C-alpha positions in Angstrom: 0.0 0.0 0.0 1.4 3.3 -1.1 0.4 5.3 2.0 1.7 2.5 4.3 5.0 2.5 2.4 5.1 6.3 2.7 4.4 6.5 6.4 6.6 3.5 7.2 3.9 2.1 9.5 1.4 -0.7 8.9 -2.3 0.4 9.2 -4.0 -1.7 11.9 -6.6 -3.4 9.6 -5.3 -3.5 6.1 -2.4 -5.1 4.2 -2.5 -3.9 0.6 -0.9 -4.0 -2.8 -1.0 -7.8 -2.8 -1.2 -8.8 -6.5 -2.6 -12.2 -5.6 -6.2 -12.6 -6.8 -8.4 -13.4 -3.8 -12.0 -14.4 -3.9 -14.3 -11.8 -2.5 -17.8 -10.7 -1.8 -18.8 -7.2 -3.0 -22.1 -5.6 -2.3 -23.3 -2.1 -3.3 -26.0 -0.9 -0.8 -28.5 1.7 -1.8 -29.6 4.4 0.6 -32.9 2.8 1.1 -31.2 -0.1 2.9 -31.4 -0.6 6.6 -29.2 1.6 8.9 -25.7 0.3 9.7 -24.0 0.5 13.0 -23.9 4.1 14.2 -20.8 5.8 15.6 -20.7 6.4 19.3 -19.4 9.8 20.4 -17.5 10.4 23.6 -16.9 14.0 24.7 -13.2 14.1 25.7 -12.5 17.8 26.2 -14.2 21.1 25.9 -13.2 24.7 26.1 -12.9 26.1 29.7 -14.5 29.3 28.5 -17.5 27.7 26.8 -20.5 30.0 26.6 -23.5 29.0 28.8 -26.7 28.6 26.8 -30.2 27.3 27.4 -31.7 24.9 24.9 -35.2 24.4 26.4 -36.9 21.1 25.7 -39.4 21.6 22.8 -43.1 21.4 23.4 -44.9 18.6 21.6 -48.5 19.2 20.3 -50.9 17.7 17.9 -52.5 19.7 15.1 -56.1 20.8 15.8 -58.7 19.1 13.7 -61.1 21.7 12.1 -64.2 20.0 13.7 -62.8 20.3 17.2 -60.8 23.6 16.8 -59.6 25.1 20.1 -57.5 28.1 21.0 -54.6 25.9 22.0 -53.7 22.5 20.7 -53.8 19.7 23.3 -50.4 19.2 24.9 -48.6 15.9 24.6 -45.9 14.4 26.8 -42.2 14.7 25.8 -42.1 10.9 25.9 -44.5 10.8 22.9 -42.3 13.0 20.7 -40.5 11.1 17.9 -37.3 12.9 18.6 -35.9 15.1 21.4 -34.9 18.0 19.2 -33.4 20.0 22.1 -31.2 17.1 23.1 -29.8 16.8 19.5 -29.2 20.6 19.4 -27.5 20.6 22.8 -25.2 17.8 21.8 -24.2 19.6 18.6 -23.4 22.8 20.4 -21.5 21.0 23.2 -19.4 19.0 20.7 -18.2 22.2 19.2 -16.5 23.0 22.4 -17.8 26.6 22.2 -21.0 26.2 24.2 -22.1 24.7 27.5 -25.8 23.9 27.4 -27.7 24.1 30.7 -29.2 20.9 31.9 -33.0 20.8 31.7 -33.2 20.0 35.4 -31.4 23.3 36.2 -33.9 25.4 34.2 -36.3 27.6 36.2 -39.0 27.0 33.6 -39.5 25.3 30.2 -41.4 27.8 28.0 -42.4 26.9 24.4 -43.8 30.3 23.4 -42.5 33.8 23.7 -45.4 34.7 25.9 -44.3 32.1 28.5 -40.7 33.4 28.8 -39.9 35.3 32.0 -36.5 36.7 31.3 -35.8 37.7 34.9 -35.7 34.0 35.8 -32.7 33.3 33.6 -30.4 36.2 34.6 -29.1 34.6 37.8 -27.9 31.6 35.7 -25.6 33.7 33.6 -27.6 32.7 30.5 -27.4 35.3 27.7 -29.2 33.2 25.0 -32.0 30.8 25.0 -33.7 28.5 22.4 -37.4 27.7 22.7 -39.6 25.8 20.3 -42.3 23.2 19.7 -42.9 20.2 17.5 -46.4 19.7 16.1 -47.7 16.4 14.9 -49.5 17.2 11.6 -50.6 13.6 11.0 -49.6 11.0 8.4 -46.0 11.0 9.7 -45.4 14.7 9.1 -44.4 17.4 11.6 -44.2 21.2 12.0 -41.1 22.5 13.8 -41.0 26.0 15.3 -37.9 27.6 16.8 -37.3 30.9 18.4 -33.8 32.0 19.6 -33.9 34.6 22.3 -31.4 37.3 23.5 -32.1 37.2 27.3 -30.3 40.4 28.0 -32.2 42.4 25.4 -35.4 40.5 26.0 -36.0 39.9 22.3 -36.1 37.3 19.6 -33.1 37.3 17.3 -33.9 34.2 15.2 -37.2 32.5 14.3 -38.1 29.9 11.8 -40.8 27.3 10.9 -40.6 24.1 9.0 -43.8 22.5 7.7 -44.6 19.0 6.6 -41.3 17.5 7.8 -41.1 13.7 7.5 -40.2 12.0 10.7 -37.0 10.7 9.3 -35.9 14.3 8.5 -36.4 15.7 12.0 -32.7 15.1 13.0 -31.6 17.1 10.0 -33.9 20.0 11.1 -32.3 19.9 14.5 -28.8 20.1 12.9 -30.0 23.1 10.8 -31.2 24.8 14.0 -27.8 24.2 15.6 -26.1 25.7 12.5 -28.3 28.8 12.8 -27.4 29.3 16.4 -23.7 28.7 15.9 -23.5 31.3 13.1 -25.6 33.8 15.0 -23.2 33.6 18.0 -19.8 33.1 16.3 -20.3 34.7 12.9 -19.1 31.4 11.4 -21.3 29.1 9.4 -22.2 26.0 11.4 -21.2 22.5 10.1 -23.6 20.3 12.1 -25.9 19.6 9.1 -23.2 17.8 7.2 -22.0 14.2 6.7 -18.9 12.2 7.1 -17.6 9.2 5.2 -15.4 6.5 6.7 -14.4 2.8 6.4 -15.2 0.2 9.1 -13.5 -3.1 9.5 -15.2 -6.0 11.3 -13.9 -9.5 11.8 -16.2 -12.5 11.3 -14.3 -15.6 12.2 -11.0 -15.3 10.4 -12.3 -13.0 7.7 -12.3 -9.2 7.6 -15.2 -7.3 6.2 -14.9 -3.7 5.1 -17.8 -1.2 4.7 -17.8 2.2 3.3 -20.3 4.2 5.3 -21.8 7.7 5.3 -23.3 9.2 8.5 -24.4 12.6 9.9 -21.6 14.6 11.4 -22.7 13.3 14.9 -22.5 9.7 13.8 -26.2 9.1 13.5 -28.1 7.9 10.4 -25.2 5.7 9.3 -25.7 4.1 5.9 -23.6 1.5 4.3 -23.0 2.2 0.6 -20.4 -0.5 -0.2 -19.4 -3.8 1.5 -16.4 -5.9 0.5 -14.2 -8.7 1.9 -11.3 -6.7 0.5 -10.0 -3.3 1.7 -11.6 0.0 0.8 -9.6 3.2 1.2 -9.4 6.9 0.7 -13.0 8.1 0.3 -13.1 11.6 -1.3 -16.3 13.7 -1.5 -17.3 15.5 -4.7 -17.9 19.2 -4.1 -21.7 18.8 -4.5 -21.7 16.1 -1.9 -23.5 13.6 -4.2 -20.6 11.3 -5.1 -17.6 9.6 -3.5 -14.4 8.6 -5.2 -12.5 5.8 -3.4 -10.0 3.0 -3.7 -11.2 -0.6 -3.7 -9.2 -3.9 -3.8 -12.2 -6.0 -4.8 -10.4 -7.3 -7.9 -7.2 -8.2 -6.0 -5.5 -4.9 -6.8 -5.9 -1.2 -6.2 -8.5 0.5 -8.4 -10.3 3.8 -8.2 -14.1 4.1 -8.4 -16.6 6.9 -8.4 -20.0 6.1 -6.9 -23.1 8.2 -6.5 -24.5 8.2 -2.9 -28.0 7.3 -4.2 -26.6 4.1 -5.6 -27.7 4.8 -9.2 -24.3 4.4 -10.7 -20.7 3.2 -10.0 -17.8 3.6 -12.4 -14.3 2.3 -12.4 -12.1 5.3 -13.5 -8.5 4.1 -12.8 -7.3 0.5 -13.2 -3.9 0.9 -14.7 -0.9 -1.4 -14.2 0.6 -0.9 -10.7 -0.7 1.6 -8.2 -4.1 3.4 -8.5 -4.6 5.4 -5.4 -5.4 8.6 -3.4 -8.3 10.2 -5.4 -9.1 13.8 -4.7 -11.8 16.0 -6.4 -11.0 19.4 -7.9 -13.0 22.3 -6.5 -15.2 22.4 -9.6 -15.8 18.7 -9.5 -14.5 18.1 -13.0 -11.2 16.5 -12.3 -9.6 14.0 -10.0 -6.0 14.1 -8.6 -4.6 10.5 -8.5 -1.5 8.7 -7.7 -0.6 6.2 -10.4 2.5 4.1 -11.1 1.6 3.0 -14.6 4.7 4.8 -16.0 7.1 3.3 -13.5 7.3 5.5 -10.4 4.4 6.6 -8.2 3.5 10.1 -9.4 0.7 12.6 -9.2 -1.7 12.8 -12.2 -4.9 14.8 -13.0 -7.8 13.0 -14.6 -10.6 14.7 -16.5 -13.6 12.9 -15.0 -15.7 13.1 -18.2 -13.1 12.3 -20.8 -10.7 10.2 -18.6 -7.8 12.1 -20.1 -4.7 12.2 -17.9 -2.1 14.8 -17.2 1.1 13.9 -15.3 2.3 16.5 -12.8 5.4 14.9 -11.2 8.2 12.9 -12.8 10.5 11.7 -10.0 11.8 8.3 -9.1 10.4 8.9 -5.6 7.0 8.3 -4.0 4.7 11.2 -4.9 1.2 10.8 -3.5 -1.8 12.0 -1.5 -2.3 15.1 -3.6 -5.1 17.6 -2.6 -6.3 20.7 -4.4 -5.9 24.2 -3.2 -9.4 25.8 -2.8 -8.7 28.1 -5.8 -8.0 25.1 -8.0 -4.6 26.6 -9.2 -2.2 24.3 -7.3 -2.0 21.0 -5.5 -0.3 19.9 -2.3 1.2 16.4 -2.1 3.7 14.1 -0.3 7.1 13.3 -1.6 10.2 11.6 -0.3 12.4 13.3 -2.9 14.5 14.8 -0.1 14.9 11.4 1.6 12.2 11.8 4.2 8.4 12.4 3.5 7.6 16.1 3.3 4.8 18.2 1.8 5.3 20.0 -1.5 3.1 22.3 -3.7 2.9 22.1 -7.5 1.4 25.0 -9.5 -0.7 24.0 -12.5 0.2 26.9 -14.8 4.0 26.5 -14.6 4.4 23.0 -13.0 6.8 24.7 -10.5 7.2 22.6 -7.4 8.2 24.1 -4.0 8.6 22.5 -0.6 6.0 23.6 2.0 6.7 21.7 5.3 10.0 22.1 7.1 9.2 21.3 10.8 10.6 17.9 11.6 11.7 15.0 9.4 8.3 13.6 8.6 5.3 15.4 7.3 2.7 13.7 5.1 -1.0 13.2 4.2 -1.8 17.0 3.7 -5.3 18.5 3.9 -6.1 22.1 3.2 -8.7 24.2 5.0 -11.6 25.5 3.0 -10.4 29.0 3.2 -6.9 28.0 2.1 -5.1 29.3 5.2 -4.3 26.1 7.1 -2.6 22.9 6.0 -3.1 19.9 8.3 -0.7 17.0 8.0 0.5 13.9 9.7 3.6 14.9 11.6 6.2 12.5 12.9 8.1 13.3 16.1 8.5 10.0 18.0 5.0 9.2 17.0 2.5 10.3 14.4 0.2 13.2 15.3 -1.8 15.9 13.4 0.1 19.0 12.8 -1.2 22.3 11.5 0.7 24.8 9.4 -0.6 28.4 9.1 0.3 29.2 5.5 -0.1 33.0 6.2 2.3 33.1 9.1 4.3 29.9 8.7 3.5 29.0 12.3 3.3 25.3 13.0 1.6 23.5 15.9 1.0 19.9 16.8 -2.7 19.6 17.6 -3.1 16.0 18.9 -1.5 13.7 21.5 -3.3 10.5 20.4 -1.6 7.5 18.8 -0.8 6.7 15.2 -2.9 9.6 13.9 -3.6 9.9 10.2 -6.1 11.0 7.5 -7.0 14.6 8.6 -10.1 16.1 7.1 -11.4 19.6 7.7 -15.0 20.4 8.5 -16.5 22.5 5.7 -16.4 25.6 7.9 -12.7 25.0 8.7 -13.1 25.0 12.4 -12.6 21.3 13.2 -10.4 18.5 11.9 -11.7 14.9 11.8 -8.9 12.3 11.8 -8.2 8.6 12.4 -6.2 7.3 15.4 -5.4 4.2 17.3 -6.9 3.7 20.7 -6.5 0.6 22.8 -5.3 -1.2 19.7 -8.3 -0.3 17.6 -8.8 2.2 14.9 -11.2 5.1 15.9 -12.0 8.6 14.8 -11.5 11.8 16.7 -12.2 15.5 16.2 -9.9 18.4 17.2 -10.5 22.1 16.9 -7.9 24.0 14.9 -6.7 25.6 18.2 -6.0 22.2 19.6 -8.9 21.5 21.9 -10.2 17.9 21.3 -13.9 17.7 21.7 -14.9 14.2 20.7 -14.0 10.6 19.9 -16.1 8.5 17.5 -16.0 4.7 17.6 -18.1 1.8 16.5 -19.3 -0.7 19.1 -17.7 -3.7 17.3 -14.8 -3.3 14.9 -12.6 -0.5 13.8 -13.1 2.7 11.9 -10.6 4.5 9.6 -10.2 6.6 6.5 -12.5 9.6 7.5 -13.6 12.3 5.1 -15.8 15.2 6.1 -18.3 16.1 3.4 -19.3 19.6 2.1 -22.2 21.7 3.3 -25.5 20.2 2.5 -28.1 22.1 0.5 -31.4 22.5 2.4 
């Protein structure tokens, strides 16, 4: 495996680049299939100066039938609600590390309408902002969601929105959208809770290993398996529109690159050349893929036009050149190379093919990932271990963000505030999230098996 060779470590659950043809079972799963095992989130750290906030449990009502119209719909118990929206929103905001939601048991009251809010009750609790809302059962499996976000100090509403005819299965997405609205209102930065992540799980059944490419909400819920195989799956990469994944599969006994739509309607093999086919990465406009191929002898970086499959070779060195990723402006790529003897990160400019070295801190830097705004470059940094480092391309300041074990595969959230990465914990592959200032907020794991190869998807369209 190219990345194993490059990092000089063996990934815990994959031994690749075997050219021996092995029998396998491959199954493409459509999104209508049953849910797969969801990720479990553990909050590991949070900011000491997290902002207190009140996310009041939503009221739950039933729509009034015209024949028995009343001034107020009959109240229903929280236990009858199909989803605790406030709990999902509180978990989102807490996981960001920026907010400290008040426990419902500590709330002086639980209003659902503005008229019920008594602002003086909340001042002693140091609460500046409060969310109230209600969920209304409209019948036939559809719901209305109302939210009002209040400024307690100014005694006024600052945000308000209603969603009508929401299917039950979409209520969690609405909760994430509410979290995004609150996050942006209070930080000025677009929230990234209503997004998805892709990752690969490995589970052992007897002596066999089974790999699954999965997609889940950013909090690990609503996990869906889109590909299963008895052979390794690697390097998922999201298309900019969030509708497709490119990835590496060994289903035919060797590395090949595929593009698959998330709705399962099509799946195409785009790279199956002699030797290595690896590390796909979408261009910002979604028209090209950066790839690592060794069809001409050495492992080099190529660009493929997705529509025509035409290739352009960017590097020509008898060294390992791999894991290329695009700059947000689409004018250059960052990649790994051991052309100086040890793995470092380089940048190639597409107009001139000029190549310059980018990483200088330490003897090992690999697996680069660029932030959406183009300012930060995350990478795997070797210093007696393998951790996630962050280079500020504006100031050249470099910091090591993590202290976990065998860290790899960093992936920025679409708002650039968090980094999802893989690490080894208690001998098992798990995922973790770290803020760009180094405060770890969560660890994601599966109940049985291991999880690796994370990729955080783009913003979803509502």
